[in-house]
N, C-alpha and C positions, 0 to 999 in steps of 0.2 A: 389633863384637859383643862382643869380649873386654872392652872398656872399659865397656860397658853392664852386662855381667855383674858386673864388679868393683864398680861402683856399687851394684848390686842386692844383692850378697852382703855388702857391708860394713854390717851391721846393717839390711839391707833398707830402706835410706834412700830411700823412694819419692819424697820431696820433692826430694832432690838429683838423683835420676835424671830426674824430670820437668823440673826446671830445666835440666839439661844438654840434654835433648831439644829444648827450645825453640830452641836455637841450631843444631840439626843440620838440614841441608837434607833435603827429602823424598826425594831420590834416594839419600842415604846411609841414611836410615831403611829404605828399600826393601832395600838391601843387607843390613842387619842382619836384617830380617825373613826374607829368603831364606836366610841362613845358619842362623838359628835354626829355621826350618821344616825344613830338611834335617836339622839336628841332632836335632830331635824325631822325625822320621820314622825316623831310624836308631836312636834310643833305643827307640822303640816296637818296632822289629824285634828289637833286641837283647833286650828283655824277653820277647818272644814266643819267641825261641830259648832263652832261659833256662828258660822254662816247659817247652818241649819237652825240654831237657836234664834237668831235674829229674824229669819224668815218666819219662824213659828210665832214669834211675838208680833210681827207685822200682820200675820194672818189673823191673830186674835183681835187686833185693833181694827181690822178692815171691816167695812160695811158695804152693802150693795151700792150705796151712793158714793163711797170712797174706797174702792177696792185696792188691794195691794198692788204695788207697782210691778209691771211686767208679768202679771198673773193672767190666767185665762179669764178670770172675772173682769179684769180691767179691759182685756181685748174685746170681749163681747159688749161690755158697757160702752166702750168707745164706738163700736159699730152702731149701737143704738143711738148714741149721741150724734153720729154722722148722718142719721136719718135712715139707716138701713132697717127695713122691715124684718120681722122674724124670718120670713121665707127667703129674703135676700141674704140675710146673715147665714142661714142654713146652707144656701147655695155656695157661699164662699167656703164653708167648712167642707162641703162635699167635693170641692175642687182641690183640697189639700192632699198632697201625696209626698210625705216627708220620709226620707230614707237615710238615716245615719248609717255609715259603713265602717265597720271595724277593720283596722289594718294592723299588721304586726311589724311595722318598720322599726329599725333598731334604735329606738329612743327610750324604751322602758328598761331602765337599768336594774330594776328590782326583781328578785326571784319571787316566784309565787308563794314560797314559804314565808318570805318576809311580808308579802301582802296579807297573808292569812293572819300572821301575828299582829300586824298593824290594825286589821279589821277588828280583831278581838280587843286590842287595846282601846280602839275608838269606842267600842260598845261599853267598855268599863269606864272610860272617861265620861261618857254620856250618863252612865248610871250614877257616877259620883256626884253629878250635878243635880240629881233628883232630890228636891227638898223634902220629900215624903219618906226618905229612907230612915229607918231606925238607926241608932248608934251601932248596933251589932251588924246591921246590913251594910252600913257605910264602911265599917272596919273590914268586913269581908271583901267588899268590892275593892278597897284600897290594897288589901293583901294580894288579891288576884291581879290587880294592875301592876304591882311591883314584880310579881312572878312573871308576868308577861314581858316586862322590861328586861328581866334577867334572861329570859329565853331569847329575846332579840339580841342581847349583847353576846350570847354564846352561840348564835347561829351564823354560819358563813354568809357574809353579805354578797360576796362575789361567787358566781357560779364556777365550779371547777371544770365542768364539761361544756362543750359547745351546745348552744340551744338548738333543738331540732324543730322542724316545722310542726311535728306533733305536739311538742311542748307549747308552741305558740297557739295552736288550735285550742288546746285545753284551757289555756289562759283566757282566750277570748270567750269561750263557752262558759267559763266560770262566771264572768260578769253578766252574761245573758241570763244564766240560770239563777244567780243569787240576787240580782237587782233589777235588770231590765224587764224580766218576765213579769214582775209584780208592779212596776211603775207604769208600764204602758196602760193597763186598765185604769189606774188611778187618774191618768191624764184624761181619759175618756169620761170618767165620772166627774172630774172637775169641770169639763166643758159642758156637760149636761146641766150641772148645777148652775153654771154661769148663765146659760140660756134661761133657766127658770128665774134667776134673780133679775136679769135684764128685761125679760119680756113677760114676766108673771108666770103663774102655774101653767097657763095654757102654752107657755113657751117651751115646756118640756118636750123632748122629742125621743123617738126610738133610738136605740144605739146607733152611733155614727158608723159609717164604713171605716175600714182599717186605714186611717190617714197617717198612721205612724208604723212603719215596718223597717226592719233592720236587714242590712246586707253585710257581707264579709268578704275580705280579700284573703284571709288567712287560710292557706292551703290551696289557693287558686291563683295567686300572683306569681307568675313565672319570670317576670322581667328581672333578669340578672340573678335569679336564685335557682341554681341547678338542682337544689334539693326538693323543689316542688315538682315532683314527677307525676305522671298520670296515676300511679299507684297511691301516692300520697293524697292526691285530690279525691280519689275514690274512698280512701280511708276517712278523709275529712267529711265527705258527704254522709258517710255511714255514722260518724261520731255525732254530727248535727242531728241526724234522724233519731238516733238512739236516745240522745239527751232530750229531744223534744217529746218523744214517746213517754219517757220516764216522768217528765214534768206533767204531761197530761194525765198519766196514770195516777200520780199522787193527787192531782186536783180532783179526779173522779172519786178517789177514796174519801176525800174530805166531803164531797157532795153527797156521797152515799150515806155517810153518817148523819148528815143534816136532813136530807129529804125523806123523812119517814112517813110519807103520805099513804094512808090505807084506803083501799077501794071500798072498805066498809064505812068510811067516814066521808068520802068524797067521790063524785062521779069522774071517772077517767075515760078518755076517748078510746074508741076501738082501735084507732091507728097505733096507739102505744102497744096494745096487746098483740096486734098483728106483727108489729116490729119485733117484739120479744120472740114470737114463734119463728119468725124468719131468722133471727140471730141464732136460735137453737140449732139450725141446720149448719151453721158455720162453726160455732164454738159451744161449749157446754159448761155448766157449773157443777160443783159438788152437790149431791142430793140434799145435803143438809141445808144448803143455801135455798134450794127450791122450797123446802119445808118451812124454814124459818121466815122466809120473806114471801110466802105464797100470796099474801094479801097486800104486798107493797110493790106493785109493778114498777114504780119509778126506780126503786132500789134495784130490782132485778135488771132493769134496762141498763142502769149505770154499771152494774157488775158485769153484764155481758159486754158492754163497751170496753171495760177494763180488760176482760178476757181477750177481746180482739186486739187490743194494744199489746198485750203480753205475747200473743201469737206472732205479731209483727216483730217484736223484739227477739223472739226465738227464730226469726227468719222463716216462718212457715209460709207456704204459698197461699196467702189469704188476700182476696181482693177487697181491701178496705183502705180507701184513700182518704186524704184529709177532707175532701168534699163530703164523703160519706159520714165522717166523724162530725163535721159541722151540721149536717142534716140531722144526725142523731141528737145533738145538743138542742137544735131547734125543736125537735119532736118533744123532748123533755120539757122545754119551755112552754110549748103549746099545751101539754098535759097539765102543767101547773096552772096555767090560765084557765083551762077548762074546769079545774078543781076550785076556782075562785081565789087562786093564790098568785094573781098577776104581779103584785109587788115583789114577791119572791122570785118570779121568773125574770123580771126586768131590772132587778137590782141585786146587789150582793154577789155571792160566789159564782152562781150560774152565769149571770151577766158578764162577770169578769172572765170566766173561762171561755165564753163565746167570743169575747174580744180577743183573747189569747189565741183561740183557734183560728181566727181570721188573720191576726197579725203574724203569728209564728208558724201556723200550720204544723206539718210534720218535719220541718226543716230548720226551725228557729230563725235562721238568717240565710237568705238566698246567697249562694256563693258566686261571686264574679270570677271570670278567668281573665288574666292579663298577660300579654306577651309583647315584646318589642317588635316593631315593624320589620326590622332587619332579619329577625328569626323567621318571620312569615315569608319573607323574600327567599331565604335559603330553602325553606320547605317547599315552596312552589317551584323553585328552580329544580329541586331534586325530583319532584313529581313529573314535571314536563320533560326533563331529561330521560327519566325512566320510561316514559310513554313514547319517546321518540318524537315529541311535538316540537320542542325547542331545546337546542343543545346548550345555549348560554343565555338564559333568561336575564341574568343579572346585568348583562351588557346592553340590554335594550333600553331605548329612551322611553319616556312616559307614554307617548302615543302608541308605540309598538307593544308595550306591555298591555295597555288597555285593549288593543286589538286581540291579543292572545287570550287574555282573561275573559273577554266578552265571548269569544268563540267557544271557549271551553265551558263557560257557565251555561251557554245555550245548548250544549251537547249533553245528552243523557248519560252516555257511557262514562264509567269511572276511568281515572288515569292509571290506577294501579290496584292490584289485589291487596286485600287487607294485610296479608303476611309478607308483602314485598319489602325488600331491604332498601329503604330510602335514605338512610342516614339518620343521625341523632336528632336534628332539628325537626324534620318531617315526622319522625316517629313520635316525638314528644308532643308536638302540636296536635297531630291526628289522634294520638292516644287520649289526650285531655278532652278533645271534642267528643270522642266516643264515650268517655265516661259521662260527659254532660248529657249526651243523648239518652243514655241508660237511666240517668237520675230523674229526668223529667223536668218540664219547664218550671214548675213551682219551686223546685229546689235550687234552680240556677238563676243567676242574675243576668248580667250582660257580658259580652266579650269586649274587652278594652284593648285598644291598639296604642301602645306607647309610641311616641314620636311620629305621629301621623302627619305627613306633609304632602301627600299626593293621593289622588283618587285610587290609584293602583294599590295603595296600602290597605284600603278597605275591601276592594274586590278580591284581593289575595285571600283574605279571611273567608269570604263567601265561597271561594273555590275550595279551600281546605274544609270548610263545613260541608260542602257538597260531597267531598270524598268520604267524610265521616258519617254521612247519612243524616245530617242535620239540615240540609238545604237541598231543594231541587226545583227545577223549572218545569212546569207542566206544558203539554203540547199547545194549550191555548195562550201561552205566554205569561200566565200567572205563576206565582211562586208559593211553595210551601216552605216555611222557615221555622226552625226550632230554637232560634236564639236571636237576640238583639246585638247589634254591633255599635260600639261607641268609640269614635276617634278621641284621642287625648292630645290636646294642643298644649305644648310644654314650654317652648322657647318663646322669647319676645317676638321673633320673626314669625313663628307659626301662629301666634295669637293675632298678629297684625294681618295675616293672610287667611285667617280662618273663614271669613265670610265668603271670599272667592272660592276657596277649596270646597266649602259646603254647597255653594251654588252649583258648581260643576258636578259634584257628586250627586246632588238631587236631580240634576238633569239627565243623568245616565239612566236609560230605560230599565236596565236590569236592577239597578239599586232602587229605583223608584218602585218597581214591582215588589222588591223585597220589603220596602217600607209599607206598602199596602197590605202585605201579608202580616205585618207586625202592628197593624192598627194606626199607621201614619204617625207614629211617635218616634222622634229622634232624641237620643241621649247624647250629650256632648260633655266630655270631661275637660276641665281647665286645670292645668298644673301650676300651682302656686309656688312650689319649692324650686323646680328647675328654672322657672322664669325669673325668680329672684336671684338664683345663682348666676344666671345668664346675664341679666341686665341691671341688677341692683334693686333696692327697695322701691323707690318711687317709680321708676320706669316700669317695673313689673306690675305694680298695683294699677298704674294707668293703663297699661296694655290689657290687663285682665278686665278692668272695668269696661273698656271699649269693646273687648271681645264679647262680653256678655250681651251688649246691645247689638253688635253686628251679627252674632250667631242667632239671636232672636229674630232679627230681620230676615236672615236667610231662610229660617224655618217658616216664618210667617208668609213670605213671598212664595214659598213652595207649598203652602197649605198644610203644613205639618205642625203637630204639637211638639213642644220642646221640654225636655227635662235637663237642666244644667246640673252637672256633677262637679262640685267644688273640691279639688284635691288639696285641702288645707292641712297644714301641720299644726303642731302645738305652739311653736314660738312665732312671734311677729315676723321674723325673717322667713318663715315658711307659710305665711298666710294666716297665722293664729291671731287671737284677739277675742273680743266678746262676740259670741255667735249671733245673738240677736241684733247687735249693731251691724254686723256684716250683712245679715239678711236685709235689713232696712236700707243698706247702701247699694243694693243691686238696682240697676236701671229699671225704670218702670216697665219698659217694653219687654224685659226678661222676667217679669214677675208673673209666672204662670201658675203658681201654687205647687208645682212639681219641682222638688229640689232634693239633691243628694249632697252629702259632705262627708269627708273622711274623719274618723275619730282615731287618732294615731298615738301609738306609744304611751307615754306617761299620761296623756290626755284621757285615755280610757280609764286608767285607775283613779285619776282625780275625779272625773265626772261620774263614775259608776261604782265606786267602792262603797259609798254610803247612799242608801235610798233617798235621803233628804236632798243630797246634792244632785243625784240623778233626776229627781222630780223637778228641782228648780231649773236645771239645765234644759230639760225637755219642755217645760212650760214656757220658758223664755223663747225657745225656738218656735213653738207653735204660736205664741203670742205675736212674735215679730212677723212670721210668715202670713198669718191671718190678716193682720193690719196692713202689711205691705201689699198683699193681694187686693184688699179692699180699696186702698188708696190708689193703686195703679188702675183699677177698673172704674173708679168714680171720677178720676181726673185725667184729662189728656196729658200724655207725656210731654213735658216741656224740654226743648233743646237747651243745651248749655249756653249757646250763644257763640258766635264766631270768635269774638275777642277773647272770651274766657277759654274756649277750646284751644285757641292758638297759644295762650299763655300756658295752659297745661302741657301742650306739646313741647314748648320751649323748656319748661321745667323738667319734664321727663327726659328729653334729649340731653340736657346738660347734666342731669344726675347720672344718667347712664354713662356718659363720657367720663365723668369723675370716677365712677365705679370701675369702668374698664381700664382707665389709666392706672388704677391701683392693682387690679388682679393680673393685668397683662404685662406689667413691668417685670423684667427678667429677675429682679431681686425678690419679687413677692413670694413665689412658691418656696424657695429655700427658707425665707423668714417664717412663713406660715407653718412649715413642717418642723421648725426648730423652736418657735415661740408658742406653739400650742401643743397639746398632747395628742394630736391626730394619729401619730404612729402607734400610740398605746390604745386609742379607741379602736383602731383596726384589729387589735388583738383581744379586745374585751368580749367575753362570751355572753352577749345580750341579745343576739338575734341569729337567725339561720342564714340570713342573706349577707354576702360580702359587702364591705363598705364601698367598693369600687365596681363600676360596671365592667371593668376590664379584668376583674378577679382580685382576690385578696392580696396577691403579691405585686400588683401594679397600681401605684398610687400617684396620680397627677391631677391637675385642675380639671381637665376634661373628663377624666374617668371617675373622679370621686362623686359619690351620690350626694344629693343636696342635704340629706339628713345628717350624716356624720360631718359634712361641711359646716353646718350650723352648730352641731354638738361641740366641735373643736373651738369655735369662736366663743361659745357660751362658757366653757370651763374657765378661761382666764378673765371672764367678765368683761369682754369687749363688746359683744352683742352687735357687731357692725352690720350683719345682714338685715337688722331691723331698722336701720336709719342711714347707713353710709351713702353719701352722694346727695341726699336731700338737702343738707345744709348748704353746700356749694350752690346748688340750683336755686334754692329759695333766697339765699343771700344776694345772688345776682339779680333776681327778680325784684327784690326789695330795693336794691341800688338803682334799678331802672324805674323807680317810682310806682311800683305795683302794690304798695302796702295796702291801700284802701281796697283794691280789687281782691287781694288775697284774703283780707279779713272778711270781706263780704261773702266770698266763697266759703270761708270757714263757718260763718254764722248761718248760711242758708242751704248748704249742700251737704247732706249726710255722708256721702262718699269722701269728700275732701276732709271733713271734720274727723272721720274715722281714721283716715290715713295719718293725719297729723297727731291725733290722740294716741294711736298705736306707737308711732315713732317716739313720742314724748315718754310713754311708759317704758319702752325698750331702752331708750337712752338713759333713763333714770336708773335702770338696773345695772348699767355699766359702771365700772370702777377703775378709772385709768391709773390710779396709784398702784393698784394691784397688777393690772395688765403690764405696767412698766417693768415689773420684776420679771415677768416671763420674757419680755423682749430683751432685758438686760442679760438674761441667761443665754439667749441666742447670740447676743453680741459678744459675750465672753467666749463663745465657741467660734468666733470669726465670721458670724453671719451679718450681712448688711441689714441694718434696722431702719432704713429709710421708710419702708412700708408702715412701720408703727408710728413714725413721726407724722406721716400723712393721716393715719387713723386718728391720732390724738388731736391733730389740728382740726380735722373734720368734725370730731366730737364737739369741740368748742364752737365751731361755726354753726353746727346744726342746732345746738342748744339755743344760741342767740336767735337764730332764724325762727325756730319753732315758737319760742316765747313771744317774739314780735307778732307773728301771724296769729297766734291764739290769744294775744293780749293778756299775757300772764306774767307773773314774776318768778314762778317756780314751775319746774316740769310737772310736778305732781300736785299743783295747787288745787285742782279739781278732784283729786283722788287721795284724800287724807288717809284712808285706811291702807292703801298700797304704800304710801310714803312711810307710814308707821311701821309696817311689817318689814320694809327694806332697812329702815334704821335699826330695827330690833335684830335683824338677821346679820347685818354687816360684820360685827365684831367676830362672831364665830365663823362666818364664811371666810373672813380674812385669814383666820388660822388655817383653814383647809387649803386656801390658795397658796399661802406661804409654804405650807408643808408639801404641797404638790410640786412647787418649784424646786424645793430641796430634794425631793425624791427624783425628779427629772435630772437634776445635776448628778446625783449619785448613780443613777442608771447609766448615764453617759460615761461615767468614769469606770464603773464596774460591770454593768450588764448582767448582774446576778439575778436569779429567779426570785429571791425573796424581795428584793427591791421592786421588781416589776409587779409582783403580786400586790404589794402595798400600794403601788401606783394605781393599779386597777381599783383598789378600794377607794382611793382618793377621787377617782372619777365618779363613782357612785355617791360618795359623800357630797361632792359639790353639786351633783345633779339633784340630790335631796334638798340641799340648801337653796339652790336657785329655782327649785320646783319646775325645772325644765332641762332638757338635754338638747335634742334637735327638733 
């Protein structure tokens, strides 16, 4: 590895490096890849620890008058500076409803074992930085760190077996249990402290409501994943519940040890004693517990609560719901206050547990269900055919479909018996809905409809819910509904037509009755990944921005509350970027305080593997959402202006045409499949879901999912989904004399500035000298490489245009830390890329398993080096 690094660093002579590699056996290349993969994993952890250290230093320097940037203290300080009274500021907090959503898309290339080793290594690195360590303690920590490195180097980097949905569920729950569980109450404490600093001691407030709650798709997302069966969803819900109960049980044990309040030393309320007697009728304790703690009723109560949780874990038929548990915790807090221990009741471990009980309940993260609209159509067609209602539902036009669906939703009788043979689609959808009905509303999130483009797509789900017992229309025309339904707008065309679609949907009397039953709240999901793959970077971002405003208008005109669900990925090409910046870029009319966003793939492990990083991530989100909500409510929304809007339309249209000219060219797909490792990504065991909507054995542009699509661009360091087309469009606008207007938009409009900044950062990560080697490999095999010539030309055009618009001399002029880390990483990453090209060449010549296994390892290595996949 050292020799390869030397060759790479000496003038970045890629030709010499490539020539040297042709003589190196595959097993030795594998050794180099393993070493550099471990190296980058440790570099990534070291950078995260540095972020934590810098934030800690800034926190130490901060004062109430000069709080740390993007902290909750700064957010509340700014509210006060804006003239918001304490009550007004509290009202903004009470409107917050932030729901990060964990997903298991195939972008996390690391095994859980590797994640565990990295976590231990990070802790040891952090310990080595402790100036108070003795020499012996430092030596011991250093020895343990080296041992952990040895374990990393001798652990398989690539999974040998295909990942199961159960594996993905366990990975997601790992981050909830080890990090998120503890960080959420920390955020609440920070916010209370911020109010006290900004508004004085009288500004302290009782615990806020649960403004930060998690959801998950893992185990509930069926779209294109045949392995997410109703049985798997049922197992997932059980795993969520059992992990939640265990976390609460451990917290109760810690509380029991601390709360040693004696009724001989303090007056305790009768309500506590009555509750203990009531609990004895449900569960009991060992006699020695009653004797030892006879005068410690709070301890007895906590032990009885623990016994009830144990009974639930043993699946005993005990009626003890999350609301009952929360009431018990409130009773303990009241008892402490009655004993004169109000500060203990309102701060510390009990206050944290009450927040956790509100935020996580007995489910940790509410589980969404998702399926493609086409599958719902097939299921409804099977039901209607079975019942003799409609023989060929799929052939009906939209008006005819709506007529059939409306009639059936108004009819009380079911279309089929529960055990009827309706075919695979109907059985799967109805089975998942029946699982949801049994789980209860608190454990379930929403039902998301992929590729929603018609009102019938939504009513089909209601009809299926009716069959599953989750929905019914009463004789008086009202509705009882046990689930929310969220349309997912994914393509540029669907985003453009979203307002019209929602307006028609909200006007439908049955759906309006459904919304009334669900509190007049509509959730709408926007797909960042597929819209980018469909229309390119700039057009997708503009369509998404407009859709947020138009969806908000449709909801406002219908008298509905809106929660936008942003389906962002980790990379810029899939909507990634700084979360706080993205929130501040949302149009004012869409700033409702209610927001969801996906946390996908490697983003989860980056943001949640270290508590300090998780805390920083969440405080930036709450900071941005709180200020964005306040600004939107205190200032009337200003329109963009006709000329500026027309300019944006021209740029979006031109960028989309440039992008579609690239991907629609007949020579593009052959080049893409030969110049990127997409064929090998399809075989990598990093997720349960196939890389193509059409199945693992069918790979084309229409079928490939957006996630592996971006993954394959990232490996050769082209990163085109994060900028391609923007250069052509901006260059034409600049040539048309629009420089001053573009610069004015950049300086004054957060959305425009964010889109430009993200494109700058993503283009800076590209390395065309490396990408050229991949294209040359394709050319050597007889592939037309004109697509790469267009990509390379567009990269140059885009860099020039972005720099002119932003008035900069370098793409990363305003991000010196990112520039430094890219420079630092480039030499070793070059080694990985040149090695991957050599392995791709050998694979095409031999097709042997050893070469392909090493190729898989190179995918993981470059993912670690680039800190992103798809």
